[in-house]
PDB file with SEQRES, HELIX, SHEET and CRYST1 records, atoms N, CA, C and O in Angstrom:
SEQRES   1 A   63  MET LEU SER ASP GLU GLN ILE THR LYS TYR GLN THR LEU          
SEQRES   2 A   63  TYR LYS ASN ARG PHE GLY LYS ASP ILE SER GLN GLU GLU          
SEQRES   3 A   63  ALA TYR GLU HIS GLY ALA LYS LEU ILE ARG PHE VAL GLU          
SEQRES   4 A   63  LEU ILE TYR LYS PRO MET THR GLU THR GLU TYR GLN GLN          
SEQRES   5 A   63  LEU GLN GLU ARG ARG ARG GLU THR GLY ASP LEU                  
HELIX    1 AA1 ASP A    4  PHE A   18  1                                  15    
HELIX    2 AA2 GLN A   24  ILE A   41  1                                  18    
HELIX    3 AA3 GLU A   47  THR A   60  1                                  14    
CRYST1    1.000    1.000    1.000  90.00  90.00  90.00 P 1           1          
ATOM      1  N   MET A   1       8.778  11.108   8.129  1.00  0.00           N  
ATOM      2  CA  MET A   1       8.080   9.990   7.783  1.00  0.00           C  
ATOM      3  C   MET A   1       8.586   9.245   6.524  1.00  0.00           C  
ATOM      4  O   MET A   1       8.755   8.026   6.506  1.00  0.00           O  
ATOM      5  N   LEU A   2       8.810  10.045   5.497  1.00  0.00           N  
ATOM      6  CA  LEU A   2       9.304   9.502   4.289  1.00  0.00           C  
ATOM      7  C   LEU A   2      10.745  10.045   3.990  1.00  0.00           C  
ATOM      8  O   LEU A   2      10.977  11.245   4.130  1.00  0.00           O  
ATOM      9  N   SER A   3      11.659   9.215   3.602  1.00  0.00           N  
ATOM     10  CA  SER A   3      12.989   9.644   3.298  1.00  0.00           C  
ATOM     11  C   SER A   3      13.030  10.279   1.911  1.00  0.00           C  
ATOM     12  O   SER A   3      12.104  10.128   1.115  1.00  0.00           O  
ATOM     13  N   ASP A   4      14.141  11.003   1.634  1.00  0.00           N  
ATOM     14  CA  ASP A   4      14.282  11.618   0.354  1.00  0.00           C  
ATOM     15  C   ASP A   4      14.269  10.629  -0.685  1.00  0.00           C  
ATOM     16  O   ASP A   4      13.671  10.881  -1.731  1.00  0.00           O  
ATOM     17  N   GLU A   5      14.888   9.473  -0.515  1.00  0.00           N  
ATOM     18  CA  GLU A   5      14.926   8.421  -1.423  1.00  0.00           C  
ATOM     19  C   GLU A   5      13.577   7.824  -1.807  1.00  0.00           C  
ATOM     20  O   GLU A   5      13.307   7.486  -2.960  1.00  0.00           O  
ATOM     21  N   GLN A   6      12.719   7.713  -0.739  1.00  0.00           N  
ATOM     22  CA  GLN A   6      11.323   7.256  -0.884  1.00  0.00           C  
ATOM     23  C   GLN A   6      10.505   8.251  -1.736  1.00  0.00           C  
ATOM     24  O   GLN A   6       9.712   7.887  -2.605  1.00  0.00           O  
ATOM     25  N   ILE A   7      10.749   9.468  -1.432  1.00  0.00           N  
ATOM     26  CA  ILE A   7       9.991  10.570  -2.194  1.00  0.00           C  
ATOM     27  C   ILE A   7      10.387  10.572  -3.657  1.00  0.00           C  
ATOM     28  O   ILE A   7       9.527  10.662  -4.533  1.00  0.00           O  
ATOM     29  N   THR A   8      11.667  10.475  -3.928  1.00  0.00           N  
ATOM     30  CA  THR A   8      12.219  10.375  -5.358  1.00  0.00           C  
ATOM     31  C   THR A   8      11.600   9.188  -5.993  1.00  0.00           C  
ATOM     32  O   THR A   8      11.106   9.293  -7.116  1.00  0.00           O  
ATOM     33  N   LYS A   9      11.595   8.058  -5.346  1.00  0.00           N  
ATOM     34  CA  LYS A   9      11.082   6.795  -5.945  1.00  0.00           C  
ATOM     35  C   LYS A   9       9.541   6.984  -6.350  1.00  0.00           C  
ATOM     36  O   LYS A   9       9.075   6.586  -7.417  1.00  0.00           O  
ATOM     37  N   TYR A  10       8.835   7.628  -5.376  1.00  0.00           N  
ATOM     38  CA  TYR A  10       7.416   7.873  -5.632  1.00  0.00           C  
ATOM     39  C   TYR A  10       7.255   8.766  -6.840  1.00  0.00           C  
ATOM     40  O   TYR A  10       6.395   8.505  -7.681  1.00  0.00           O  
ATOM     41  N   GLN A  11       8.066   9.825  -6.956  1.00  0.00           N  
ATOM     42  CA  GLN A  11       7.970  10.662  -8.110  1.00  0.00           C  
ATOM     43  C   GLN A  11       8.229   9.892  -9.360  1.00  0.00           C  
ATOM     44  O   GLN A  11       7.528  10.103 -10.350  1.00  0.00           O  
ATOM     45  N   THR A  12       9.194   9.011  -9.379  1.00  0.00           N  
ATOM     46  CA  THR A  12       9.455   8.190 -10.574  1.00  0.00           C  
ATOM     47  C   THR A  12       8.242   7.366 -10.894  1.00  0.00           C  
ATOM     48  O   THR A  12       7.775   7.309 -12.032  1.00  0.00           O  
ATOM     49  N   LEU A  13       7.726   6.703  -9.819  1.00  0.00           N  
ATOM     50  CA  LEU A  13       6.617   5.802 -10.076  1.00  0.00           C  
ATOM     51  C   LEU A  13       5.329   6.537 -10.639  1.00  0.00           C  
ATOM     52  O   LEU A  13       4.577   6.031 -11.473  1.00  0.00           O  
ATOM     53  N   TYR A  14       5.176   7.753 -10.097  1.00  0.00           N  
ATOM     54  CA  TYR A  14       4.015   8.605 -10.455  1.00  0.00           C  
ATOM     55  C   TYR A  14       4.214   8.982 -11.919  1.00  0.00           C  
ATOM     56  O   TYR A  14       3.302   8.879 -12.740  1.00  0.00           O  
ATOM     57  N   LYS A  15       5.436   9.421 -12.219  1.00  0.00           N  
ATOM     58  CA  LYS A  15       5.683   9.916 -13.700  1.00  0.00           C  
ATOM     59  C   LYS A  15       5.477   8.748 -14.637  1.00  0.00           C  
ATOM     60  O   LYS A  15       4.856   8.933 -15.684  1.00  0.00           O  
ATOM     61  N   ASN A  16       5.971   7.528 -14.321  1.00  0.00           N  
ATOM     62  CA  ASN A  16       5.801   6.373 -15.152  1.00  0.00           C  
ATOM     63  C   ASN A  16       4.259   5.987 -15.332  1.00  0.00           C  
ATOM     64  O   ASN A  16       3.824   5.533 -16.391  1.00  0.00           O  
ATOM     65  N   ARG A  17       3.541   6.191 -14.296  1.00  0.00           N  
ATOM     66  CA  ARG A  17       2.116   5.746 -14.299  1.00  0.00           C  
ATOM     67  C   ARG A  17       1.196   6.780 -14.938  1.00  0.00           C  
ATOM     68  O   ARG A  17       0.292   6.425 -15.693  1.00  0.00           O  
ATOM     69  N   PHE A  18       1.435   8.119 -14.622  1.00  0.00           N  
ATOM     70  CA  PHE A  18       0.521   9.147 -15.067  1.00  0.00           C  
ATOM     71  C   PHE A  18       1.202  10.064 -16.119  1.00  0.00           C  
ATOM     72  O   PHE A  18       0.529  10.917 -16.698  1.00  0.00           O  
ATOM     73  N   GLY A  19       2.440   9.915 -16.359  1.00  0.00           N  
ATOM     74  CA  GLY A  19       3.126  10.778 -17.299  1.00  0.00           C  
ATOM     75  C   GLY A  19       3.169  12.225 -16.936  1.00  0.00           C  
ATOM     76  O   GLY A  19       3.122  13.096 -17.805  1.00  0.00           O  
ATOM     77  N   LYS A  20       3.259  12.497 -15.638  1.00  0.00           N  
ATOM     78  CA  LYS A  20       3.285  13.868 -15.172  1.00  0.00           C  
ATOM     79  C   LYS A  20       4.369  13.967 -14.020  1.00  0.00           C  
ATOM     80  O   LYS A  20       4.469  13.091 -13.162  1.00  0.00           O  
ATOM     81  N   ASP A  21       5.126  15.026 -14.057  1.00  0.00           N  
ATOM     82  CA  ASP A  21       6.066  15.209 -12.939  1.00  0.00           C  
ATOM     83  C   ASP A  21       5.332  15.868 -11.797  1.00  0.00           C  
ATOM     84  O   ASP A  21       4.448  16.696 -12.016  1.00  0.00           O  
ATOM     85  N   ILE A  22       5.687  15.513 -10.591  1.00  0.00           N  
ATOM     86  CA  ILE A  22       5.135  16.183  -9.389  1.00  0.00           C  
ATOM     87  C   ILE A  22       6.376  16.678  -8.574  1.00  0.00           C  
ATOM     88  O   ILE A  22       7.482  16.148  -8.681  1.00  0.00           O  
ATOM     89  N   SER A  23       6.117  17.685  -7.790  1.00  0.00           N  
ATOM     90  CA  SER A  23       7.105  18.195  -6.912  1.00  0.00           C  
ATOM     91  C   SER A  23       7.424  17.222  -5.729  1.00  0.00           C  
ATOM     92  O   SER A  23       6.725  16.234  -5.506  1.00  0.00           O  
ATOM     93  N   GLN A  24       8.506  17.553  -4.996  1.00  0.00           N  
ATOM     94  CA  GLN A  24       8.842  16.762  -3.901  1.00  0.00           C  
ATOM     95  C   GLN A  24       7.732  16.904  -2.751  1.00  0.00           C  
ATOM     96  O   GLN A  24       7.453  15.985  -1.982  1.00  0.00           O  
ATOM     97  N   GLU A  25       7.165  18.107  -2.731  1.00  0.00           N  
ATOM     98  CA  GLU A  25       6.143  18.389  -1.700  1.00  0.00           C  
ATOM     99  C   GLU A  25       4.866  17.557  -2.055  1.00  0.00           C  
ATOM    100  O   GLU A  25       4.265  16.950  -1.168  1.00  0.00           O  
ATOM    101  N   GLU A  26       4.449  17.534  -3.385  1.00  0.00           N  
ATOM    102  CA  GLU A  26       3.318  16.735  -3.770  1.00  0.00           C  
ATOM    103  C   GLU A  26       3.568  15.291  -3.445  1.00  0.00           C  
ATOM    104  O   GLU A  26       2.684  14.638  -2.891  1.00  0.00           O  
ATOM    105  N   ALA A  27       4.781  14.729  -3.776  1.00  0.00           N  
ATOM    106  CA  ALA A  27       5.096  13.413  -3.678  1.00  0.00           C  
ATOM    107  C   ALA A  27       5.061  13.030  -2.176  1.00  0.00           C  
ATOM    108  O   ALA A  27       4.603  11.951  -1.800  1.00  0.00           O  
ATOM    109  N   TYR A  28       5.576  13.983  -1.319  1.00  0.00           N  
ATOM    110  CA  TYR A  28       5.509  13.665   0.127  1.00  0.00           C  
ATOM    111  C   TYR A  28       4.116  13.612   0.566  1.00  0.00           C  
ATOM    112  O   TYR A  28       3.788  12.729   1.358  1.00  0.00           O  
ATOM    113  N   GLU A  29       3.223  14.495   0.121  1.00  0.00           N  
ATOM    114  CA  GLU A  29       1.863  14.557   0.524  1.00  0.00           C  
ATOM    115  C   GLU A  29       1.090  13.244   0.096  1.00  0.00           C  
ATOM    116  O   GLU A  29       0.363  12.611   0.861  1.00  0.00           O  
ATOM    117  N   HIS A  30       1.323  12.935  -1.144  1.00  0.00           N  
ATOM    118  CA  HIS A  30       0.675  11.636  -1.641  1.00  0.00           C  
ATOM    119  C   HIS A  30       1.080  10.447  -0.828  1.00  0.00           C  
ATOM    120  O   HIS A  30       0.246   9.651  -0.398  1.00  0.00           O  
ATOM    121  N   GLY A  31       2.414  10.328  -0.611  1.00  0.00           N  
ATOM    122  CA  GLY A  31       2.969   9.267   0.073  1.00  0.00           C  
ATOM    123  C   GLY A  31       2.449   9.187   1.505  1.00  0.00           C  
ATOM    124  O   GLY A  31       2.095   8.115   1.996  1.00  0.00           O  
ATOM    125  N   ALA A  32       2.412  10.325   2.150  1.00  0.00           N  
ATOM    126  CA  ALA A  32       1.916  10.389   3.587  1.00  0.00           C  
ATOM    127  C   ALA A  32       0.486   9.956   3.643  1.00  0.00           C  
ATOM    128  O   ALA A  32       0.104   9.159   4.501  1.00  0.00           O  
ATOM    129  N   LYS A  33      -0.346  10.490   2.701  1.00  0.00           N  
ATOM    130  CA  LYS A  33      -1.717   9.999   2.609  1.00  0.00           C  
ATOM    131  C   LYS A  33      -1.981   8.530   2.397  1.00  0.00           C  
ATOM    132  O   LYS A  33      -2.906   7.931   2.946  1.00  0.00           O  
ATOM    133  N   LEU A  34      -1.051   7.946   1.507  1.00  0.00           N  
ATOM    134  CA  LEU A  34      -1.117   6.522   1.211  1.00  0.00           C  
ATOM    135  C   LEU A  34      -0.784   5.705   2.453  1.00  0.00           C  
ATOM    136  O   LEU A  34      -1.432   4.708   2.772  1.00  0.00           O  
ATOM    137  N   ILE A  35       0.257   6.174   3.141  1.00  0.00           N  
ATOM    138  CA  ILE A  35       0.606   5.413   4.343  1.00  0.00           C  
ATOM    139  C   ILE A  35      -0.510   5.522   5.387  1.00  0.00           C  
ATOM    140  O   ILE A  35      -0.862   4.525   6.019  1.00  0.00           O  
ATOM    141  N   ARG A  36      -1.059   6.699   5.570  1.00  0.00           N  
ATOM    142  CA  ARG A  36      -2.189   6.821   6.524  1.00  0.00           C  
ATOM    143  C   ARG A  36      -3.314   5.900   6.245  1.00  0.00           C  
ATOM    144  O   ARG A  36      -3.901   5.274   7.128  1.00  0.00           O  
ATOM    145  N   PHE A  37      -3.607   5.837   4.902  1.00  0.00           N  
ATOM    146  CA  PHE A  37      -4.741   5.109   4.439  1.00  0.00           C  
ATOM    147  C   PHE A  37      -4.496   3.540   4.732  1.00  0.00           C  
ATOM    148  O   PHE A  37      -5.388   2.798   5.144  1.00  0.00           O  
ATOM    149  N   VAL A  38      -3.244   3.154   4.482  1.00  0.00           N  
ATOM    150  CA  VAL A  38      -2.925   1.678   4.768  1.00  0.00           C  
ATOM    151  C   VAL A  38      -2.992   1.490   6.306  1.00  0.00           C  
ATOM    152  O   VAL A  38      -3.542   0.482   6.751  1.00  0.00           O  
ATOM    153  N   GLU A  39      -2.477   2.379   7.102  1.00  0.00           N  
ATOM    154  CA  GLU A  39      -2.566   2.249   8.589  1.00  0.00           C  
ATOM    155  C   GLU A  39      -4.059   2.076   9.011  1.00  0.00           C  
ATOM    156  O   GLU A  39      -4.376   1.320   9.929  1.00  0.00           O  
ATOM    157  N   LEU A  40      -4.978   2.826   8.284  1.00  0.00           N  
ATOM    158  CA  LEU A  40      -6.282   2.747   8.744  1.00  0.00           C  
ATOM    159  C   LEU A  40      -7.050   1.537   8.371  1.00  0.00           C  
ATOM    160  O   LEU A  40      -7.975   1.150   9.085  1.00  0.00           O  
ATOM    161  N   ILE A  41      -6.687   0.884   7.215  1.00  0.00           N  
ATOM    162  CA  ILE A  41      -7.438  -0.296   6.753  1.00  0.00           C  
ATOM    163  C   ILE A  41      -6.697  -1.607   7.057  1.00  0.00           C  
ATOM    164  O   ILE A  41      -7.312  -2.673   7.087  1.00  0.00           O  
ATOM    165  N   TYR A  42      -5.448  -1.532   7.270  1.00  0.00           N  
ATOM    166  CA  TYR A  42      -4.699  -2.828   7.402  1.00  0.00           C  
ATOM    167  C   TYR A  42      -4.809  -3.340   8.816  1.00  0.00           C  
ATOM    168  O   TYR A  42      -4.615  -2.628   9.801  1.00  0.00           O  
ATOM    169  N   LYS A  43      -5.160  -4.725   8.861  1.00  0.00           N  
ATOM    170  CA  LYS A  43      -5.241  -5.290  10.211  1.00  0.00           C  
ATOM    171  C   LYS A  43      -4.682  -6.622  10.042  1.00  0.00           C  
ATOM    172  O   LYS A  43      -5.259  -7.473   9.364  1.00  0.00           O  
ATOM    173  N   PRO A  44      -3.514  -6.842  10.671  1.00  0.00           N  
ATOM    174  CA  PRO A  44      -2.853  -8.190  10.528  1.00  0.00           C  
ATOM    175  C   PRO A  44      -3.756  -9.289  11.032  1.00  0.00           C  
ATOM    176  O   PRO A  44      -4.547  -9.120  11.960  1.00  0.00           O  
ATOM    177  N   MET A  45      -3.599 -10.443  10.364  1.00  0.00           N  
ATOM    178  CA  MET A  45      -4.318 -11.676  10.757  1.00  0.00           C  
ATOM    179  C   MET A  45      -3.585 -12.382  11.756  1.00  0.00           C  
ATOM    180  O   MET A  45      -2.354 -12.398  11.729  1.00  0.00           O  
ATOM    181  N   THR A  46      -4.275 -12.991  12.672  1.00  0.00           N  
ATOM    182  CA  THR A  46      -3.659 -13.900  13.611  1.00  0.00           C  
ATOM    183  C   THR A  46      -3.505 -15.315  12.883  1.00  0.00           C  
ATOM    184  O   THR A  46      -4.116 -15.526  11.835  1.00  0.00           O  
ATOM    185  N   GLU A  47      -2.761 -16.181  13.401  1.00  0.00           N  
ATOM    186  CA  GLU A  47      -2.599 -17.502  12.783  1.00  0.00           C  
ATOM    187  C   GLU A  47      -3.895 -18.179  12.718  1.00  0.00           C  
ATOM    188  O   GLU A  47      -4.200 -18.826  11.716  1.00  0.00           O  
ATOM    189  N   THR A  48      -4.739 -18.059  13.805  1.00  0.00           N  
ATOM    190  CA  THR A  48      -6.070 -18.713  13.760  1.00  0.00           C  
ATOM    191  C   THR A  48      -6.957 -18.129  12.708  1.00  0.00           C  
ATOM    192  O   THR A  48      -7.684 -18.865  12.041  1.00  0.00           O  
ATOM    193  N   GLU A  49      -6.926 -16.833  12.533  1.00  0.00           N  
ATOM    194  CA  GLU A  49      -7.759 -16.171  11.461  1.00  0.00           C  
ATOM    195  C   GLU A  49      -7.316 -16.701  10.118  1.00  0.00           C  
ATOM    196  O   GLU A  49      -8.149 -17.024   9.271  1.00  0.00           O  
ATOM    197  N   TYR A  50      -6.020 -16.796   9.914  1.00  0.00           N  
ATOM    198  CA  TYR A  50      -5.445 -17.185   8.583  1.00  0.00           C  
ATOM    199  C   TYR A  50      -5.952 -18.690   8.300  1.00  0.00           C  
ATOM    200  O   TYR A  50      -6.356 -19.036   7.190  1.00  0.00           O  
ATOM    201  N   GLN A  51      -5.891 -19.532   9.390  1.00  0.00           N  
ATOM    202  CA  GLN A  51      -6.306 -20.916   9.136  1.00  0.00           C  
ATOM    203  C   GLN A  51      -7.738 -21.003   8.807  1.00  0.00           C  
ATOM    204  O   GLN A  51      -8.117 -21.764   7.916  1.00  0.00           O  
ATOM    205  N   GLN A  52      -8.643 -20.187   9.547  1.00  0.00           N  
ATOM    206  CA  GLN A  52      -9.959 -20.108   9.234  1.00  0.00           C  
ATOM    207  C   GLN A  52     -10.314 -19.746   7.749  1.00  0.00           C  
ATOM    208  O   GLN A  52     -11.132 -20.387   7.089  1.00  0.00           O  
ATOM    209  N   LEU A  53      -9.621 -18.662   7.291  1.00  0.00           N  
ATOM    210  CA  LEU A  53      -9.730 -18.214   6.004  1.00  0.00           C  
ATOM    211  C   LEU A  53      -9.340 -19.294   4.985  1.00  0.00           C  
ATOM    212  O   LEU A  53     -10.050 -19.476   3.996  1.00  0.00           O  
ATOM    213  N   GLN A  54      -8.261 -19.992   5.196  1.00  0.00           N  
ATOM    214  CA  GLN A  54      -7.760 -21.101   4.361  1.00  0.00           C  
ATOM    215  C   GLN A  54      -8.904 -22.178   4.353  1.00  0.00           C  
ATOM    216  O   GLN A  54      -9.281 -22.640   3.276  1.00  0.00           O  
ATOM    217  N   GLU A  55      -9.434 -22.564   5.486  1.00  0.00           N  
ATOM    218  CA  GLU A  55     -10.425 -23.540   5.456  1.00  0.00           C  
ATOM    219  C   GLU A  55     -11.696 -23.085   4.676  1.00  0.00           C  
ATOM    220  O   GLU A  55     -12.263 -23.831   3.878  1.00  0.00           O  
ATOM    221  N   ARG A  56     -12.093 -21.867   4.942  1.00  0.00           N  
ATOM    222  CA  ARG A  56     -13.284 -21.321   4.133  1.00  0.00           C  
ATOM    223  C   ARG A  56     -12.983 -21.398   2.650  1.00  0.00           C  
ATOM    224  O   ARG A  56     -13.847 -21.797   1.869  1.00  0.00           O  
ATOM    225  N   ARG A  57     -11.777 -21.027   2.240  1.00  0.00           N  
ATOM    226  CA  ARG A  57     -11.438 -21.170   0.809  1.00  0.00           C  
ATOM    227  C   ARG A  57     -11.464 -22.510   0.239  1.00  0.00           C  
ATOM    228  O   ARG A  57     -11.839 -22.706  -0.917  1.00  0.00           O  
ATOM    229  N   ARG A  58     -11.052 -23.491   1.064  1.00  0.00           N  
ATOM    230  CA  ARG A  58     -11.028 -24.863   0.682  1.00  0.00           C  
ATOM    231  C   ARG A  58     -12.566 -25.340   0.498  1.00  0.00           C  
ATOM    232  O   ARG A  58     -12.916 -25.986  -0.489  1.00  0.00           O  
ATOM    233  N   GLU A  59     -13.349 -25.008   1.414  1.00  0.00           N  
ATOM    234  CA  GLU A  59     -14.748 -25.362   1.380  1.00  0.00           C  
ATOM    235  C   GLU A  59     -15.505 -24.720   0.189  1.00  0.00           C  
ATOM    236  O   GLU A  59     -16.425 -25.329  -0.356  1.00  0.00           O  
ATOM    237  N   THR A  60     -15.137 -23.556  -0.188  1.00  0.00           N  
ATOM    238  CA  THR A  60     -15.856 -22.885  -1.268  1.00  0.00           C  
ATOM    239  C   THR A  60     -15.144 -22.992  -2.627  1.00  0.00           C  
ATOM    240  O   THR A  60     -15.613 -22.504  -3.656  1.00  0.00           O  
ATOM    241  N   GLY A  61     -13.891 -23.713  -2.560  1.00  0.00           N  
ATOM    242  CA  GLY A  61     -13.178 -23.812  -3.872  1.00  0.00           C  
ATOM    243  C   GLY A  61     -12.598 -22.513  -4.319  1.00  0.00           C  
ATOM    244  O   GLY A  61     -12.310 -22.379  -5.508  1.00  0.00           O  
ATOM    245  N   ASP A  62     -12.401 -21.539  -3.464  1.00  0.00           N  
ATOM    246  CA  ASP A  62     -11.917 -20.182  -3.860  1.00  0.00           C  
ATOM    247  C   ASP A  62     -10.388 -20.190  -3.406  1.00  0.00           C  
ATOM    248  O   ASP A  62     -10.001 -19.602  -2.396  1.00  0.00           O  
ATOM    249  N   LEU A  63      -9.585 -20.899  -4.234  1.00  0.00           N  
ATOM    250  CA  LEU A  63      -8.198 -20.843  -4.035  1.00  0.00           C  
ATOM    251  C   LEU A  63      -7.521 -20.029  -5.048  1.00  0.00           C  
ATOM    252  O   LEU A  63      -6.299 -19.884  -5.007  1.00  0.00           O  
TER     253      LEU A  63                                                      
END                                                                             
């Protein structure tokens, strides 16, 4: 699921953010959980849904 390069990058990001080194296994587990989380909550918009959202934002001034 995750390449060695992606795991190493995650380890670097984690260390920069939290100041703590994590193992490749921990980085893989965190990354896999993050990917699964995004898969569960992400739903692409159709063009129609996007247009409706933009119209709603214009009406409410929420740009």
